C-alpha positions as CSV (number, residue, x, y, z in Angstrom):
1,M,-51.9,11.4,-46.0
2,S,-49.7,9.4,-46.9
3,V,-48.8,8.7,-50.8
4,I,-50.3,9.6,-52.5
5,I,-51.0,8.4,-56.4
6,A,-52.2,10.0,-59.6
7,E,-51.7,10.4,-62.9
8,A,-52.5,12.5,-66.8
9,G,-52.1,15.1,-65.4
10,I,-54.4,15.3,-62.7
11,T,-52.8,17.5,-59.5
12,V,-54.6,16.3,-56.2
13,P,-55.1,19.2,-54.2
14,G,-52.5,19.7,-51.4
15,T,-56.1,20.3,-48.9
16,V,-57.3,17.7,-49.8
17,V,-55.0,15.2,-46.3
18,D,-57.9,13.3,-44.8
19,L,-61.5,11.4,-45.8
20,E,-63.2,14.5,-45.0
21,S,-60.8,17.0,-46.9
22,F,-61.3,14.8,-49.8
23,S,-64.9,14.7,-49.9
24,E,-64.7,18.5,-49.4
25,W,-62.9,18.3,-53.1
26,V,-65.3,15.5,-54.8
27,D,-67.9,18.8,-53.9
28,S,-65.7,21.5,-56.0
29,P,-65.4,22.6,-59.2
30,E,-62.6,20.7,-59.7
31,F,-62.5,18.0,-59.3
32,P,-62.0,16.0,-62.2
33,E,-64.5,14.8,-64.4
34,R,-62.7,11.5,-65.7
35,G,-61.4,8.7,-64.0
36,R,-61.9,6.8,-61.2
37,I,-60.5,9.0,-57.8
38,S,-60.8,7.5,-55.0
39,Y,-59.4,7.8,-51.3
40,I,-58.8,4.7,-49.2
41,H,-56.3,3.8,-45.6
42,G,-55.3,7.5,-46.1
43,N,-54.6,7.2,-49.9
44,V,-56.0,9.1,-53.2
45,V,-55.5,6.3,-55.8
46,V,-56.7,7.7,-59.6
47,D,-57.1,5.4,-62.5
48,T,-57.8,7.7,-65.8
49,S,-57.0,4.4,-68.1
50,M,-60.2,4.0,-69.9
51,E,-62.3,0.6,-68.4
52,Q,-62.7,-2.6,-71.6
53,P,-65.7,-2.8,-72.8
54,Y,-66.0,-6.7,-72.9
55,T,-64.9,-7.6,-69.5
56,H,-66.4,-5.1,-67.9
57,S,-68.7,-2.2,-69.7
58,V,-71.0,-4.6,-70.3
59,V,-69.9,-6.6,-67.7
60,K,-71.0,-5.0,-64.6
61,L,-74.3,-2.7,-66.8
62,W,-76.3,-6.6,-67.1
63,I,-75.3,-8.1,-63.7
64,A,-76.2,-4.6,-62.1
65,M,-79.5,-4.5,-64.8
66,A,-80.6,-8.0,-63.6
67,L,-80.1,-6.5,-59.8
68,A,-81.8,-4.0,-60.2
69,T,-84.3,-5.7,-61.5
70,I,-84.6,-8.3,-58.8
71,A,-84.7,-5.7,-55.7
72,R,-87.7,-3.6,-58.0
73,D,-90.0,-6.1,-58.8
74,E,-89.6,-7.6,-55.2
75,N,-89.7,-4.3,-52.9
76,L,-86.5,-5.1,-52.0
77,G,-84.5,-1.2,-52.3
78,T,-82.9,0.2,-55.5
79,V,-79.4,-1.0,-57.0
80,F,-77.5,1.8,-57.8
81,A,-74.8,1.7,-60.8
82,D,-71.7,3.9,-62.0
83,R,-70.4,6.2,-60.5
84,M,-72.7,7.0,-57.3
85,R,-69.6,8.2,-55.0
86,L,-69.6,5.3,-51.1
87,R,-68.2,6.8,-48.3
88,N,-67.6,5.5,-45.2
89,D,-65.6,6.8,-41.9
90,E,-65.0,4.4,-40.1
91,A,-63.2,2.7,-43.2
92,D,-61.2,5.6,-43.9
93,V,-63.1,5.2,-47.4
94,S,-64.5,7.0,-50.5
95,N,-64.9,5.2,-53.8
96,E,-67.4,5.0,-56.3
97,P,-68.3,0.4,-56.7
98,D,-70.0,-0.5,-60.2
99,A,-72.7,-1.0,-58.0
100,M,-74.3,-0.7,-54.3
101,F,-77.4,-2.3,-53.2
102,V,-79.6,0.0,-51.1
103,S,-82.3,-1.7,-49.1
104,F,-85.5,0.2,-48.2
105,A,-84.2,-0.7,-44.2
106,S,-80.9,0.5,-44.6
107,S,-82.8,4.2,-46.4
108,Q,-84.8,4.1,-43.3
109,S,-82.8,3.3,-41.1
110,G,-80.0,5.7,-41.7
111,R,-78.2,3.2,-42.2
112,V,-77.2,4.3,-45.0
113,R,-78.1,7.7,-46.5
114,L,-77.4,10.4,-49.0
115,V,-75.3,13.6,-48.6
116,E,-76.5,16.7,-50.3
117,G,-74.0,18.8,-51.5
118,T,-73.2,22.2,-53.4
119,V,-71.8,21.5,-56.9
120,S,-74.8,18.9,-57.2
121,Q,-78.0,18.1,-55.9
122,F,-75.8,15.0,-54.0
123,R,-72.0,14.2,-53.7
124,E,-71.3,10.7,-52.2
125,F,-73.6,8.5,-50.6
126,E,-72.6,8.0,-46.8
127,G,-72.5,4.6,-44.7
128,S,-73.1,0.8,-45.1
129,P,-74.9,-0.5,-47.9
130,E,-76.0,-4.4,-47.7
131,M,-73.9,-5.0,-51.4
132,V,-71.8,-3.6,-53.3
133,L,-69.9,-4.6,-56.7
134,E,-66.4,-4.5,-57.9
135,V,-65.9,-5.9,-62.1
136,I,-61.5,-7.0,-61.6
137,S,-59.8,-4.4,-64.7
138,D,-56.1,-5.4,-65.4
139,S,-55.7,-1.9,-63.8
140,S,-57.3,-2.7,-60.4
141,E,-56.9,-5.6,-60.0
142,E,-54.6,-5.0,-56.9
143,K,-57.4,-2.4,-55.7
144,D,-61.0,-4.4,-56.0
145,C,-58.9,-7.9,-54.2
146,V,-56.3,-6.5,-51.3
147,D,-57.3,-2.8,-50.8
148,L,-61.4,-2.4,-51.5
149,K,-61.5,-5.9,-50.1
150,E,-60.3,-4.8,-46.5
151,S,-62.3,-1.6,-47.2
152,Y,-66.3,-3.0,-47.7
153,Y,-65.2,-5.4,-43.9
154,R,-64.3,-2.6,-42.9
155,A,-67.0,-0.8,-43.7
156,G,-69.1,-3.7,-42.5
157,I,-70.8,-3.8,-45.6
158,D,-72.3,-7.3,-46.0
159,E,-72.1,-8.6,-49.2
160,Y,-68.8,-7.8,-51.4
161,W,-69.3,-9.4,-55.2
162,L,-66.1,-9.4,-57.4
163,V,-66.2,-10.9,-60.5
164,D,-63.3,-11.3,-63.5
165,A,-64.4,-11.3,-66.3
166,R,-61.2,-12.0,-68.3
167,E,-61.2,-15.0,-68.7
168,E,-62.8,-17.4,-71.2
169,Q,-64.8,-18.4,-68.4
170,P,-66.0,-15.7,-65.8
171,V,-65.8,-16.0,-62.0
172,L,-67.9,-14.5,-59.8
173,N,-67.5,-14.3,-56.1
174,I,-69.5,-13.6,-53.3
175,L,-67.6,-12.4,-50.2
176,R,-69.5,-11.9,-46.3
177,Q,-68.8,-11.0,-43.8
178,G,-66.8,-13.1,-41.9
179,P,-65.1,-13.3,-37.8
180,R,-62.0,-11.2,-39.4
181,G,-62.6,-10.6,-42.7
182,Y,-64.2,-11.5,-46.1
183,V,-64.6,-15.3,-46.7
184,N,-66.1,-17.1,-50.0
185,T,-69.4,-18.6,-50.0
186,R,-68.6,-22.1,-51.4
187,H,-69.8,-22.2,-54.9
188,L,-72.5,-25.3,-55.9
189,A,-72.7,-27.4,-58.5
190,G,-73.5,-25.9,-61.9
191,G,-71.5,-22.8,-60.8
192,W,-73.9,-21.2,-59.3
193,V,-73.2,-18.6,-55.7
194,R,-76.7,-18.7,-53.1
195,S,-76.3,-14.6,-51.9
196,Q,-78.0,-14.1,-48.6
197,V,-78.9,-10.7,-49.2
198,F,-80.5,-11.1,-51.9
199,D,-82.0,-14.4,-51.2
200,R,-81.2,-16.5,-54.4
201,A,-78.3,-18.1,-56.2
202,F,-76.6,-16.1,-59.5
203,R,-74.7,-17.3,-61.6
204,L,-72.3,-15.3,-64.6
205,V,-72.4,-17.0,-68.0
206,R,-70.4,-15.5,-70.9
207,K,-71.5,-15.9,-74.7
208,L,-70.6,-14.5,-78.0
209,G,-72.8,-12.8,-79.8
210,P,-72.9,-12.4,-83.5
211,D,-70.3,-9.7,-84.1
212,G,-68.0,-12.5,-82.4
213,N,-67.6,-11.1,-79.6
214,P,-68.9,-11.6,-75.7
215,Q,-72.0,-11.1,-74.0
216,F,-73.0,-11.7,-69.9
217,T,-76.2,-13.1,-68.3
218,L,-76.5,-12.7,-64.2
219,E,-79.3,-15.8,-64.4
220,S,-80.8,-16.1,-60.5
221,R,-82.6,-19.1,-59.0
222,D,-84.8,-19.0,-55.4
């Protein structure tokens, strides 16, 4: 362990010295029920700030719902959203993505497996799902754009969906595995960007609702 970043009264036990001991802490009654707590490359990172409702919470909700519907209707696999922990030993990371997609093939082959817990039935997913989603917020920008980008690449995750909805025009980037790191998938006319994992193109559309707050739709096409 090189650095521990903690806040708001959350104390990281001295027994947490590596990824395995962090996972044991996650699977204990002492693990905090609030906050987003990650282990990334030897660092424990704690973020207890509230997610912004209209630039983060609803964004990940509607993206996850759209992808979950596609995955179910096309019998591809399962989309898991929010508070689902992912661990990958090769990348030395344990984190809760905003969403992730696990194909039936990955579940059956053992590429991704559920690890049983003691406090709850399961404590984490372990392995390399085909896709993960992170929605950028002010408090998570460096973690999402730098630390997790490197970690997810090292974990062998095929696509990293990185979304920024803080401005009037939302940005959906689909990063895919390259020889030395993730590379951006080229955007097509009209803001569409193609996913190899889902074999279709997507774009994130924003409009204002009757209350004047933004609403988001993840549109898709073949």
